N, CA and C atoms as an extended XYZ file, in Angstrom:
255
Properties=species:S:1:pos:R:3:atomname:S:1:resname:S:1:resid:I:1 pbc="F F F"
N        60.992      -66.249     -126.751 N   MET     1
C        60.922      -67.043     -125.592 CA  MET     1
C        62.387      -67.246     -125.225 C   MET     1
N        62.612      -67.245     -123.755 N   CYS     2
C        63.929      -67.442     -123.282 CA  CYS     2
C        64.358      -68.769     -123.535 C   CYS     2
N        65.644      -69.104     -123.660 N   PRO     3
C        66.273      -70.415     -124.048 CA  PRO     3
C        65.836      -71.597     -123.138 C   PRO     3
N        65.777      -71.352     -121.922 N   ILE     4
C        65.228      -72.351     -120.928 CA  ILE     4
C        63.848      -72.798     -121.185 C   ILE     4
N        62.915      -71.779     -121.455 N   LEU     5
C        61.588      -72.089     -121.736 CA  LEU     5
C        61.362      -72.856     -123.150 C   LEU     5
N        62.234      -72.401     -124.038 N   THR     6
C        62.243      -73.123     -125.432 CA  THR     6
C        62.641      -74.547     -125.218 C   THR     6
N        63.724      -74.776     -124.415 N   LEU     7
C        64.145      -76.195     -124.078 CA  LEU     7
C        63.066      -76.954     -123.432 C   LEU     7
N        62.295      -76.414     -122.379 N   LEU     8
C        61.361      -77.149     -121.697 CA  LEU     8
C        60.166      -77.440     -122.646 C   LEU     8
N        59.742      -76.459     -123.395 N   ALA     9
C        58.665      -76.574     -124.278 CA  ALA     9
C        58.889      -77.653     -125.421 C   ALA     9
N        60.173      -77.626     -125.893 N   SER    10
C        60.434      -78.688     -126.940 CA  SER    10
C        60.622      -80.079     -126.385 C   SER    10
N        61.009      -80.184     -125.069 N   SER    11
C        61.354      -81.506     -124.491 CA  SER    11
C        60.192      -82.055     -123.463 C   SER    11
N        59.098      -81.208     -123.415 N   ALA    12
C        58.232      -81.598     -122.390 CA  ALA    12
C        57.416      -82.754     -122.854 C   ALA    12
N        56.959      -83.662     -121.900 N   GLU    13
C        56.046      -84.842     -122.173 CA  GLU    13
C        54.867      -84.804     -121.151 C   GLU    13
N        53.787      -84.879     -121.689 N   VAL    14
C        52.494      -84.864     -121.000 CA  VAL    14
C        52.305      -86.363     -120.374 C   VAL    14
N        52.001      -86.509     -119.112 N   VAL    15
C        51.767      -87.736     -118.512 CA  VAL    15
C        50.459      -87.732     -117.765 C   VAL    15
N        49.932      -88.874     -117.607 N   GLU    16
C        48.653      -89.078     -116.852 CA  GLU    16
C        48.966      -89.704     -115.713 C   GLU    16
N        48.690      -89.127     -114.460 N   ALA    17
C        49.021      -89.812     -113.148 CA  ALA    17
C        47.837      -89.935     -112.373 C   ALA    17
N        47.755      -90.978     -111.562 N   THR    18
C        46.618      -91.199     -110.698 CA  THR    18
C        46.975      -90.565     -109.302 C   THR    18
N        46.019      -90.349     -108.513 N   ALA    19
C        46.291      -89.792     -107.100 CA  ALA    19
C        47.238      -90.795     -106.443 C   ALA    19
N        48.069      -90.151     -105.634 N   LEU    20
C        48.894      -91.052     -104.627 CA  LEU    20
C        48.103      -91.617     -103.633 C   LEU    20
N        48.522      -92.855     -103.101 N   GLU    21
C        47.796      -93.510     -102.069 CA  GLU    21
C        47.990      -92.825     -100.757 C   GLU    21
N        49.094      -92.169     -100.602 N   GLU    22
C        49.452      -91.473      -99.403 CA  GLU    22
C        49.899      -90.115      -99.614 C   GLU    22
N        49.684      -89.207      -98.752 N   GLY    23
C        50.163      -87.813      -98.978 CA  GLY    23
C        51.650      -87.759      -98.750 C   GLY    23
N        52.176      -86.814      -99.513 N   VAL    24
C        53.693      -86.640      -99.540 CA  VAL    24
C        53.942      -85.301      -99.037 C   VAL    24
N        53.433      -84.230      -99.581 N   ALA    25
C        53.814      -82.927      -99.245 CA  ALA    25
C        52.994      -82.314      -98.173 C   ALA    25
N        53.519      -81.206      -97.475 N   ARG    26
C        52.594      -80.609      -96.576 CA  ARG    26
C        51.265      -79.998      -97.072 C   ARG    26
N        51.318      -79.668      -98.346 N   ASP    27
C        50.239      -79.174      -99.190 CA  ASP    27
C        49.701      -80.171     -100.052 C   ASP    27
N        48.671      -80.814      -99.703 N   PRO    28
C        48.012      -81.955     -100.566 CA  PRO    28
C        47.986      -81.591     -102.078 C   PRO    28
N        47.799      -80.280     -102.396 N   ASP    29
C        47.834      -79.980     -103.802 CA  ASP    29
C        49.079      -80.186     -104.594 C   ASP    29
N        50.259      -80.302     -103.756 N   ASP    30
C        51.544      -80.482     -104.442 CA  ASP    30
C        51.710      -82.079     -104.676 C   ASP    30
N        50.888      -82.882     -104.186 N   ASP    31
C        51.158      -84.424     -104.440 CA  ASP    31
C        50.960      -84.715     -105.803 C   ASP    31
N        50.220      -83.982     -106.652 N   LYS    32
C        49.987      -84.285     -107.958 CA  LYS    32
C        51.349      -84.164     -108.758 C   LYS    32
N        52.315      -83.347     -108.318 N   PHE    33
C        53.528      -83.217     -109.004 CA  PHE    33
C        54.357      -84.517     -108.719 C   PHE    33
N        54.341      -84.914     -107.558 N   MET    34
C        55.040      -86.084     -107.216 CA  MET    34
C        54.498      -87.322     -107.931 C   MET    34
N        53.030      -87.330     -108.120 N   ALA    35
C        52.396      -88.462     -108.928 CA  ALA    35
C        53.099      -88.451     -110.306 C   ALA    35
N        53.153      -87.293     -110.859 N   CYS    36
C        53.606      -87.266     -112.330 CA  CYS    36
C        55.041      -87.535     -112.370 C   CYS    36
N        55.869      -87.213     -111.270 N   ALA    37
C        57.259      -87.553     -111.296 CA  ALA    37
C        57.423      -89.143     -111.267 C   ALA    37
N        56.571      -89.831     -110.413 N   VAL    38
C        56.609      -91.257     -110.388 CA  VAL    38
C        56.301      -91.865     -111.682 C   VAL    38
N        55.231      -91.492     -112.355 N   VAL    39
C        54.774      -91.973     -113.670 CA  VAL    39
C        55.781      -91.740     -114.734 C   VAL    39
N        56.451      -90.562     -114.659 N   SER    40
C        57.379      -90.321     -115.790 CA  SER    40
C        58.705      -90.845     -115.588 C   SER    40
N        59.050      -91.292     -114.280 N   GLY    41
C        60.344      -92.002     -113.981 CA  GLY    41
C        61.496      -90.984     -113.846 C   GLY    41
N        61.126      -89.877     -113.388 N   VAL    42
C        62.215      -88.759     -113.253 CA  VAL    42
C        62.934      -88.954     -111.963 C   VAL    42
N        64.174      -88.560     -111.815 N   SER    43
C        64.913      -88.579     -110.467 CA  SER    43
C        64.893      -87.254     -109.747 C   SER    43
N        64.520      -86.116     -110.588 N   VAL    44
C        64.547      -84.869     -109.886 CA  VAL    44
C        63.381      -84.106     -110.368 C   VAL    44
N        62.797      -83.358     -109.301 N   VAL    45
C        61.711      -82.322     -109.527 CA  VAL    45
C        62.224      -81.038     -109.034 C   VAL    45
N        62.047      -80.091     -110.037 N   VAL    46
C        62.554      -78.718     -109.736 CA  VAL    46
C        61.366      -77.862     -109.383 C   VAL    46
N        61.366      -77.226     -108.183 N   SER    47
C        60.291      -76.494     -107.725 CA  SER    47
C        60.707      -75.286     -106.803 C   SER    47
N        60.064      -74.263     -106.991 N   GLY    48
C        60.224      -73.160     -105.925 CA  GLY    48
C        59.302      -73.182     -104.736 C   GLY    48
N        58.369      -74.162     -104.813 N   ASP    49
C        57.441      -74.271     -103.805 CA  ASP    49
C        57.944      -74.860     -102.511 C   ASP    49
N        57.831      -74.026     -101.427 N   LEU    50
C        58.460      -74.394     -100.211 CA  LEU    50
C        57.840      -75.680      -99.538 C   LEU    50
N        56.576      -75.884      -99.672 N   ASP    51
C        55.937      -77.094      -99.156 CA  ASP    51
C        56.500      -78.309      -99.745 C   ASP    51
N        56.733      -78.266     -101.162 N   LEU    52
C        57.265      -79.373     -101.848 CA  LEU    52
C        58.813      -79.619     -101.559 C   LEU    52
N        59.493      -78.458     -101.369 N   GLN    53
C        60.897      -78.595     -101.106 CA  GLN    53
C        61.209      -79.177      -99.743 C   GLN    53
N        60.220      -78.953      -98.838 N   SER    54
C        60.303      -79.495      -97.504 CA  SER    54
C        60.425      -81.089      -97.500 C   SER    54
N        59.906      -81.621      -98.531 N   VAL    55
C        59.978      -83.079      -98.580 CA  VAL    55
C        61.383      -83.583      -98.688 C   VAL    55
N        62.235      -82.809      -99.541 N   GLY    56
C        63.470      -83.280      -99.705 CA  GLY    56
C        63.700      -84.296     -100.746 C   GLY    56
N        63.381      -85.521     -100.513 N   SER    57
C        63.287      -86.546     -101.428 CA  SER    57
C        62.170      -87.586     -101.084 C   SER    57
N        61.679      -88.301     -101.960 N   TRP    58
C        60.708      -89.315     -101.788 CA  TRP    58
C        60.739      -90.386     -102.891 C   TRP    58
N        60.838      -91.591     -102.437 N   LYS    59
C        60.964      -92.741     -103.393 CA  LYS    59
C        62.008      -92.540     -104.448 C   LYS    59
N        63.087      -92.003     -104.005 N   GLY    60
C        64.343      -91.791     -104.906 CA  GLY    60
C        64.170      -90.582     -105.832 C   GLY    60
N        63.099      -89.717     -105.646 N   ILE    61
C        63.046      -88.516     -106.460 CA  ILE    61
C        63.405      -87.374     -105.517 C   ILE    61
N        64.312      -86.623     -106.049 N   ARG    62
C        64.868      -85.448     -105.133 CA  ARG    62
C        64.056      -84.178     -105.504 C   ARG    62
N        63.766      -83.374     -104.645 N   ILE    63
C        63.113      -82.140     -105.027 CA  ILE    63
C        64.052      -80.953     -104.669 C   ILE    63
N        64.338      -80.298     -105.734 N   LEU    64
C        65.478      -79.231     -105.714 CA  LEU    64
C        64.885      -77.936     -106.024 C   LEU    64
N        65.393      -76.894     -105.399 N   SER    65
C        65.068      -75.574     -105.813 CA  SER    65
C        65.612      -75.217     -107.169 C   SER    65
N        65.151      -74.254     -107.897 N   PRO    66
C        65.781      -73.919     -109.138 CA  PRO    66
C        67.247      -73.628     -108.986 C   PRO    66
N        67.650      -72.975     -107.909 N   ARG    67
C        69.021      -72.655     -107.492 CA  ARG    67
C        69.899      -73.839     -107.378 C   ARG    67
N        69.361      -74.915     -106.684 N   GLN    68
C        70.062      -76.145     -106.429 CA  GLN    68
C        70.298      -76.753     -107.731 C   GLN    68
N        69.216      -76.837     -108.504 N   PHE    69
C        69.341      -77.534     -109.943 CA  PHE    69
C        70.409      -76.902     -110.850 C   PHE    69
N        70.395      -75.559     -110.781 N   VAL    70
C        71.471      -74.854     -111.639 CA  VAL    70
C        72.822      -75.182     -111.113 C   VAL    70
N        72.918      -75.085     -109.774 N   ASP    71
C        74.329      -75.304     -109.148 CA  ASP    71
C        74.865      -76.891     -109.438 C   ASP    71
N        73.781      -77.860     -109.244 N   GLU    72
C        74.225      -79.278     -109.339 CA  GLU    72
C        74.223      -79.736     -110.897 C   GLU    72
N        73.375      -79.245     -111.633 N   TYR    73
C        73.282      -79.819     -113.069 CA  TYR    73
C        73.791      -78.923     -114.236 C   TYR    73
N        73.625      -77.600     -113.957 N   LEU    74
C        74.042      -76.665     -115.080 CA  LEU    74
C        75.378      -76.037     -114.912 C   LEU    74
N        75.799      -76.063     -113.678 N   SER    75
C        77.154      -75.198     -113.616 CA  SER    75
C        78.234      -76.157     -114.247 C   SER    75
N        78.106      -77.354     -114.497 N   ASP    76
C        79.160      -78.114     -115.245 CA  ASP    76
C        79.105      -77.723     -116.665 C   ASP    76
N        77.910      -77.437     -117.263 N   LEU    77
C        77.877      -76.968     -118.571 CA  LEU    77
C        78.578      -75.752     -118.907 C   LEU    77
N        78.556      -74.784     -118.074 N   GLY    78
C        79.312      -73.559     -118.097 CA  GLY    78
C        80.863      -73.791     -118.136 C   GLY    78
N        81.236      -74.775     -117.244 N   ALA    79
C        82.546      -75.100     -117.076 CA  ALA    79
C        83.202      -75.791     -118.372 C   ALA    79
N        82.282      -76.582     -118.931 N   ASN    80
C        82.685      -77.284     -120.152 CA  ASN    80
C        82.827      -76.294     -121.356 C   ASN    80
N        81.973      -75.247     -121.385 N   GLU    81
C        82.107      -74.277     -122.450 CA  GLU    81
C        83.433      -73.431     -122.281 C   GLU    81
N        83.695      -73.096     -121.116 N   ASP    82
C        84.976      -72.346     -120.880 CA  ASP    82
C        86.230      -73.031     -121.314 C   ASP    82
N        86.125      -74.369     -121.198 N   THR    83
C        87.400      -75.197     -121.614 CA  THR    83
C        87.348      -75.558     -122.940 C   THR    83
N        86.283      -75.359     -123.703 N   ALA    84
C        86.163      -75.801     -125.053 CA  ALA    84
C        86.930      -74.932     -125.973 C   ALA    84
N        87.412      -73.688     -125.584 N   ASP    85
C        88.022      -72.751     -126.433 CA  ASP    85
C        89.504      -73.079     -126.734 C   ASP    85
C-alpha cells in the first residue's frame, strides 16, 4: 500500500453523522461528507469532487483539492526534510 494510504488507514476514525438541516453542496449526496466533518471537528476536507470544492468553505471548514492540500500542508514537510541534513 502506498505511504499516504497507509497513513490514512492507520489514522482514520469512523464517525456517525446525522443529516444536515440545510443543503451545502450543489450535489446533495456530498452533504454527508460535510456532516462527518462537523461531527469530527476537522478544519479541512480534501476532495477532488468539483461540486464539493465549489463550496469553498462552510462553518469554518475549508474544502481543498488534493493539490491545494499538498501545496498548503505537505510542502513544508519536504522543505523541513531538505534542511535536516
